[in-house]
Short mmCIF file of the C-alpha atoms (twelve columns), coordinates in Angstrom:
data_MODEL
# 
_entry.id   MODEL 
# 
loop_
_atom_site.group_PDB 
_atom_site.id 
_atom_site.type_symbol 
_atom_site.label_atom_id 
_atom_site.label_alt_id 
_atom_site.label_comp_id 
_atom_site.label_asym_id 
_atom_site.label_seq_id 
_atom_site.Cartn_x 
_atom_site.Cartn_y 
_atom_site.Cartn_z 
_atom_site.pdbx_PDB_model_num 
ATOM 1  C CA . UNK A 1  115.182 111.508 83.685 1 
ATOM 2  C CA . UNK A 2  118.333 113.593 83.522 1 
ATOM 3  C CA . UNK A 3  121.376 112.914 81.387 1 
ATOM 4  C CA . UNK A 4  123.435 111.960 84.466 1 
ATOM 5  C CA . UNK A 5  120.992 109.286 85.631 1 
ATOM 6  C CA . UNK A 6  121.238 105.650 84.697 1 
ATOM 7  C CA . UNK A 7  118.290 103.946 83.088 1 
ATOM 8  C CA . UNK A 8  117.451 100.442 84.240 1 
ATOM 9  C CA . UNK A 9  117.098 97.828  81.523 1 
ATOM 10 C CA . UNK A 10 115.022 94.769  82.324 1 
ATOM 11 C CA . UNK A 11 114.707 91.690  80.150 1 
ATOM 12 C CA . UNK A 12 112.572 89.902  82.718 1 
ATOM 13 C CA . UNK A 13 109.286 91.426  81.568 1 
ATOM 14 C CA . UNK A 14 110.112 90.614  77.957 1 
ATOM 15 C CA . UNK A 15 110.774 86.981  78.844 1 
ATOM 16 C CA . UNK A 16 107.555 86.796  80.855 1 
ATOM 17 C CA . UNK A 17 105.480 88.227  78.016 1 
ATOM 18 C CA . UNK A 18 107.230 85.941  75.509 1 
ATOM 19 C CA . UNK A 19 106.549 82.906  77.704 1 
ATOM 20 C CA . UNK A 20 102.911 83.938  78.085 1 
ATOM 21 C CA . UNK A 21 102.498 84.434  74.343 1 
ATOM 22 C CA . UNK A 22 104.118 81.067  73.610 1 
ATOM 23 C CA . UNK A 23 102.006 79.189  76.157 1 
ATOM 24 C CA . UNK A 24 98.756  80.787  74.976 1 
ATOM 25 C CA . UNK A 25 99.538  80.072  71.309 1 
ATOM 26 C CA . UNK A 26 100.475 76.456  72.001 1 
ATOM 27 C CA . UNK A 27 97.491  76.000  74.332 1 
ATOM 28 C CA . UNK A 28 95.112  77.173  71.592 1 
ATOM 29 C CA . UNK A 29 96.717  74.936  68.960 1 
ATOM 30 C CA . UNK A 30 96.490  71.874  71.221 1 
ATOM 31 C CA . UNK A 31 92.897  72.675  72.091 1 
ATOM 32 C CA . UNK A 32 91.951  73.101  68.417 1 
ATOM 33 C CA . UNK A 33 93.349  69.650  67.662 1 
ATOM 34 C CA . UNK A 34 91.297  68.095  70.473 1 
ATOM 35 C CA . UNK A 35 94.129  67.476  72.959 1 
ATOM 36 C CA . UNK A 36 94.031  68.296  76.659 1 
ATOM 37 C CA . UNK A 37 96.441  71.264  76.590 1 
ATOM 38 C CA . UNK A 38 97.375  71.065  80.269 1 
ATOM 39 C CA . UNK A 39 98.305  67.378  80.083 1 
ATOM 40 C CA . UNK A 40 100.280 67.884  76.884 1 
ATOM 41 C CA . UNK A 41 102.180 70.903  78.205 1 
ATOM 42 C CA . UNK A 42 103.022 69.120  81.460 1 
ATOM 43 C CA . UNK A 43 104.219 66.095  79.483 1 
ATOM 44 C CA . UNK A 44 106.443 68.302  77.353 1 
ATOM 45 C CA . UNK A 45 107.889 70.254  80.279 1 
ATOM 46 C CA . UNK A 46 108.616 67.120  82.313 1 
ATOM 47 C CA . UNK A 47 110.034 64.987  79.518 1 
ATOM 48 C CA . UNK A 48 111.385 67.424  76.954 1 
ATOM 49 C CA . UNK A 49 109.767 65.304  74.259 1 
ATOM 50 C CA . UNK A 50 108.458 67.703  71.598 1 
ATOM 51 C CA . UNK A 51 105.977 65.127  70.314 1 
ATOM 52 C CA . UNK A 52 103.700 66.117  73.200 1 
ATOM 53 C CA . UNK A 53 103.110 69.325  71.229 1 
ATOM 54 C CA . UNK A 54 101.200 69.340  67.956 1 
ATOM 55 C CA . UNK A 55 102.677 70.734  64.750 1 
ATOM 56 C CA . UNK A 56 99.325  72.479  64.161 1 
ATOM 57 C CA . UNK A 57 99.917  76.216  63.686 1 
ATOM 58 C CA . UNK A 58 103.650 75.604  64.120 1 
ATOM 59 C CA . UNK A 59 103.138 75.084  67.874 1 
ATOM 60 C CA . UNK A 60 106.013 72.601  68.221 1 
ATOM 61 C CA . UNK A 61 108.508 75.095  66.822 1 
ATOM 62 C CA . UNK A 62 107.028 77.963  68.788 1 
ATOM 63 C CA . UNK A 63 107.321 76.248  72.166 1 
ATOM 64 C CA . UNK A 64 110.985 75.487  71.534 1 
ATOM 65 C CA . UNK A 65 111.803 79.209  71.365 1 
ATOM 66 C CA . UNK A 66 112.254 79.113  75.150 1 
ATOM 67 C CA . UNK A 67 113.924 76.424  77.213 1 
ATOM 68 C CA . UNK A 68 111.617 74.269  79.311 1 
ATOM 69 C CA . UNK A 69 113.118 75.582  82.550 1 
ATOM 70 C CA . UNK A 70 112.437 79.154  81.390 1 
ATOM 71 C CA . UNK A 71 108.791 78.310  80.697 1 
ATOM 72 C CA . UNK A 72 108.473 76.635  84.083 1 
ATOM 73 C CA . UNK A 73 110.173 79.542  85.850 1 
ATOM 74 C CA . UNK A 74 107.770 82.040  84.315 1 
ATOM 75 C CA . UNK A 75 104.751 79.896  85.176 1 
ATOM 76 C CA . UNK A 76 105.843 79.617  88.813 1 
ATOM 77 C CA . UNK A 77 106.519 83.368  89.014 1 
ATOM 78 C CA . UNK A 78 103.082 84.072  87.566 1 
ATOM 79 C CA . UNK A 79 101.382 81.654  89.942 1 
ATOM 80 C CA . UNK A 80 102.972 82.984  93.122 1 
ATOM 81 C CA . UNK A 81 103.079 86.707  92.339 1 
ATOM 82 C CA . UNK A 82 100.998 88.884  94.647 1 
ATOM 83 C CA . UNK A 83 100.747 86.080  97.218 1 
# 
């Protein structure tokens, strides 16, 4: 790339990878504690009530790093990509 060309900066991939990392970490923590991770995550995303997420391995704090709508947006993008 030459000095006169403009580089494109994209935050989108960073947000997607952050959302994925957060969801995987929280999923594992919920599973380790014996919860149904899908049900708990859906409950949290729909209600906003953080008590759906365990404190085990700091999962409750971790999931709050992104807004619920950002998590949902990334999940929908992931689900429908390449369709």
